[in-house]
C-alpha positions in Angstrom: 5.7 14.6 15.1 1.9 14.2 14.9 0.9 10.6 15.8 -0.8 10.1 12.5 2.2 11.2 10.5 4.5 9.1 12.7 2.4 6.1 12.1 2.5 6.8 8.4 6.3 7.0 8.3 6.7 3.9 10.3 4.2 2.0 8.1 6.2 3.1 5.0 9.4 1.8 6.5 7.9 -1.5 7.4 6.0 -1.9 4.1 9.2 -1.0 2.2 11.1 -3.7 4.1 8.4 -6.1 3.3 8.6 -5.3 -0.5 12.4 -5.8 -0.3 11.9 -9.1 1.5 9.4 -10.3 -1.2 12.0 -9.7 -3.9 14.9 -11.1 -1.9 13.3 -14.2 -0.3 10.0 -15.1 -2.0 10.6 -14.9 -5.7 9.7 -18.5 -6.3 6.0 -18.0 -5.2 3.1 -16.3 -6.9 1.8 -13.0 -5.5 -1.5 -14.5 -4.6 0.1 -17.4 -2.7 2.4 -15.0 -0.8 -0.6 -12.8 0.1 -2.8 -15.6 1.3 -0.2 -17.3 3.4 1.3 -14.2 4.9 -2.1 -12.7 5.6 -3.3 -15.9 7.3 -0.2 -15.9 9.5 -0.7 -12.2 10.2 -4.3 -12.8 11.3 -3.2 -15.6 13.7 -0.6 -13.4 15.2 -2.8 -10.3 15.4 -6.0 -11.9 16.6 -5.0 -12.0 20.3 -4.2 -8.3 20.2 -7.6 -7.6 18.6 -9.4 -9.8 21.2 -7.7 -8.1 24.1 -8.1 -4.5 22.7 -11.7 -4.4 21.3 -14.4 -4.3 23.9 -17.5 -6.5 23.2 -19.8 -3.5 22.7 -17.6 -2.3 19.9 -18.6 -5.2 17.7 -21.8 -3.3 16.9 -19.7 -0.9 14.9 -19.3 -3.7 12.3 -22.9 -2.9 11.2 -21.8 0.6 10.2 -18.3 -0.1 9.1 -18.7 -3.5 7.5 -19.9 -2.3 4.1 -17.0 0.1 3.9 -14.6 -2.6 4.9 -16.0 -4.9 2.2 -15.6 -2.1 -0.4 -12.0 -1.7 0.6 -11.3 -5.4 0.3 -12.9 -5.5 -3.2 -11.1 -2.4 -4.3 -7.7 -3.7 -3.2 -8.4 -7.2 -4.7 -9.4 -5.6 -8.0 -6.3 -3.3 -7.9 -4.1 -6.4 -7.3 -5.7 -8.2 -10.3 -5.3 -5.0 -12.5 -1.6 -4.8 -11.5 -1.0 -8.4 -12.4 -2.7 -7.8 -15.8 -0.5 -4.8 -16.3 2.7 -6.6 -15.7 1.5 -9.4 -18.0 0.8 -6.9 -20.8 4.0 -4.8 -20.3 7.4 -4.6 -18.7 7.5 -4.1 -14.9 9.9 -1.2 -15.4 7.2 0.6 -17.5 4.2 -0.4 -15.4 5.6 0.2 -11.9 6.0 4.0 -12.0 2.4 4.4 -13.3 0.9 2.0 -10.7 2.5 3.9 -7.8 0.8 7.3 -8.4 -2.0 6.4 -6.0 -2.0 9.8 -4.2 -2.7 11.6 -7.4 -6.2 10.0 -7.3 -6.6 10.1 -3.5 -6.2 13.9 -3.3 -9.1 14.9 -5.6 -11.3 12.1 -4.3 -11.0 13.3 -0.8 -11.4 16.9 -1.7 -14.5 16.4 -3.8 -16.2 13.6 -1.8 -15.2 14.5 1.7 -14.6 18.3 1.5 -11.0 17.9 2.8 -8.8 21.0 2.9 -5.0 21.0 2.6 -2.8 24.0 2.7 -0.8 24.9 -0.5 2.3 23.8 1.3 0.8 20.4 2.1 -0.4 19.9 -1.4 3.2 20.7 -2.6 4.4 18.0 -0.2 1.8 15.5 -1.6 3.0 16.3 -5.2 6.7 15.9 -4.2 6.1 12.6 -2.3 4.1 11.2 -5.3 6.8 12.3 -7.7 9.4 10.7 -5.5 7.6 7.3 -5.7 7.3 7.7 -9.5 11.1 8.5 -9.8 12.1 5.6 -7.5 10.3 3.1 -9.8 11.6 4.6 -13.0 14.4 2.7 -14.9 15.4 4.9 -17.8 14.4 7.1 -20.7 12.4 10.3 -20.3 10.2 10.7 -17.2 7.4 11.6 -19.5 7.6 8.4 -21.6 5.2 6.3 -19.5 2.7 9.2 -19.6 3.0 9.7 -23.3 2.3 6.0 -23.9 -0.5 5.7 -21.4 -3.3 6.5 -23.8 -2.3 3.7 -26.2 -0.9 1.0 -24.0 -3.0 -1.7 -22.4 -0.3 -2.2 -19.8 -0.5 1.5 -18.8 -4.3 1.4 -18.7 -4.3 -1.5 -16.3 -1.6 0.2 -14.2 -3.6 3.4 -14.0 -6.7 1.4 -13.1 -4.7 -0.3 -10.3 -3.6 3.0 -8.9 -7.2 4.4 -9.1 -8.6 1.3 -7.3 -6.0 1.5 -4.6 -6.9 5.2 -4.1 -10.6 4.2 -3.6 -9.3 1.7 -1.0 -7.3 4.4 0.7 -10.2 6.9 0.8 -12.4 4.1 2.1 -9.9 3.4 4.9 -10.2 7.0 6.0 -14.0 7.0 5.9 -14.3 3.6 7.7 -11.8 4.4 10.4 -12.7 8.0 11.0 -16.3 8.8 10.0 -17.7 5.3 10.8 -15.3 4.8 13.8 -14.6 1.1 13.1 -12.0 0.1 15.7 -8.5 -0.2 14.2 -8.1 -3.8 15.4 -11.3 -5.0 13.9 -10.4 -3.2 10.7 -7.1 -4.9 10.4 -8.5 -8.4 11.0 -11.3 -7.7 8.6 -9.0 -6.4 5.8 -6.5 -9.2 6.2 -9.2 -11.8 6.3 -11.1 -10.3 3.4 -8.0 -10.4 1.2 -7.4 -14.0 2.1 -11.0 -15.0 1.1 -10.9 -13.0 -2.2 -7.4 -14.3 -3.3 -7.6 -17.9 -2.1 -9.1 -19.3 -5.4 -6.3 -17.7 -7.4 -3.7 -19.0 -4.9 -5.1 -22.5 -5.0 -4.6 -22.6 -8.8 -0.9 -21.5 -8.5 -0.1 -23.2 -5.2 3.5 -24.0 -4.4 4.5 -25.9 -1.2 5.9 -23.5 1.4 7.2 -25.8 4.1 10.8 -25.1 3.3 10.3 -21.4 3.8 7.9 -21.5 6.7 10.2 -19.4 9.0 10.4 -16.7 6.4 6.6 -16.7 6.0 6.2 -16.4 9.8 8.5 -13.4 9.9 6.7 -11.8 7.0 3.4 -12.4 8.7 4.6 -10.6 11.8 5.9 -7.7 9.8 2.6 -7.4 7.9 0.5 -7.5 11.0 2.5 -4.6 12.6 2.6 -2.7 9.3 -1.2 -3.1 8.7 -1.9 -1.9 12.2 0.2 1.2 11.7 -1.4 1.8 8.4 -4.9 1.6 9.9 -3.8 3.8 12.7 -2.5 6.4 10.3 -5.7 6.5 8.3 -7.7 6.8 11.5 -5.8 9.9 12.6 -5.0 12.0 9.4 -6.7 12.5 6.0 -6.1 9.9 3.3 -4.5 12.6 1.1 -1.8 12.9 3.7 -1.4 9.3 4.9 -1.4 7.8 1.3 1.6 9.7 -0.2 3.7 9.1 2.9 2.9 5.3 3.2 3.4 4.9 -0.6 7.0 6.0 -0.1 7.4 2.4 0.9 8.5 1.9 -2.7 11.5 4.2 -2.1 12.5 2.2 1.0 12.4 -1.0 -1.0 14.6 0.3 -3.8 17.1 2.0 -1.5 17.5 -1.3 0.4 17.9 -3.0 -3.0 20.6 -0.6 -4.0 22.5 -0.8 -0.7 22.2 -4.6 -0.1 21.8 -6.0 -3.6 23.8 -3.4 -5.5 20.9 -2.9 -7.9 21.2 -0.4 -10.8 20.2 3.2 -10.9 21.0 3.7 -7.2 21.7 7.4 -7.7 18.2 7.9 -9.1 16.8 6.1 -6.1 18.7 8.4 -3.7 17.2 11.4 -5.6 13.8 9.9 -5.0 14.5 9.4 -1.3 15.5 13.1 -1.0 12.3 14.2 -2.7 10.3 11.9 -0.5 11.9 13.4 2.7 11.2 16.9 1.5 7.6 16.0 0.6 6.9 14.4 3.9 8.5 17.4 5.7 6.2 19.8 3.8 3.1 17.7 4.6 4.0 17.8 8.3 4.3 21.6 8.4 
């Protein structure tokens, strides 16, 4: 398999495991507290790798890649806030499918802004992988219900905004890592650190002591450090319109783990989504 595709698949597996762990072991903490603590630990664990891997003369690339990295941090932070607003305004079962259609925005952005070309087979794979993520997060009714309600629902509006902002971040990753050639290790440290800075004020307002769960946070930090490195590696090697739909299948990994280990409902639907995702990724790789 192409190294960029392999990195995308591995990143999806790790991020999916992380999502499952968040639900299973960190339900007592706010999203901002989890993000700040886990990312801080991830930086501490990853920094030695970055120091050993990045030559001193590569630091000059920050001048070119820094603005792009800042844009990605802001886009991801705003997407996070929009998603929180969405789940405050509507049920998570309604919001989640809409918020996961990030590749729907990535593909036209990359084609229009960067002149990217995908074969019809690859576009079919992107569509299938995106549909798989949508199905995996759906909990009942008609698959078209969330779309029908989107124009009149504030929750849907925030969910769509969240997906669009994450798409901007994904396209920004590709530009920063490929066109601007920011080293992967510097990108990972900058992204993790930027998210900590942006979300720290919100985390401080909702702070919960973490000492009792510190070993879990340490494990999560290690997982995030590796997953973020693989994600950056994927976006440095393949177009965002290919990496994004594959990495976003993390949602399917999470719900399949939930179905197997926690016996959550709608497991058959999750398996259908998993099959669609596998087919979609296979088509992208052709």
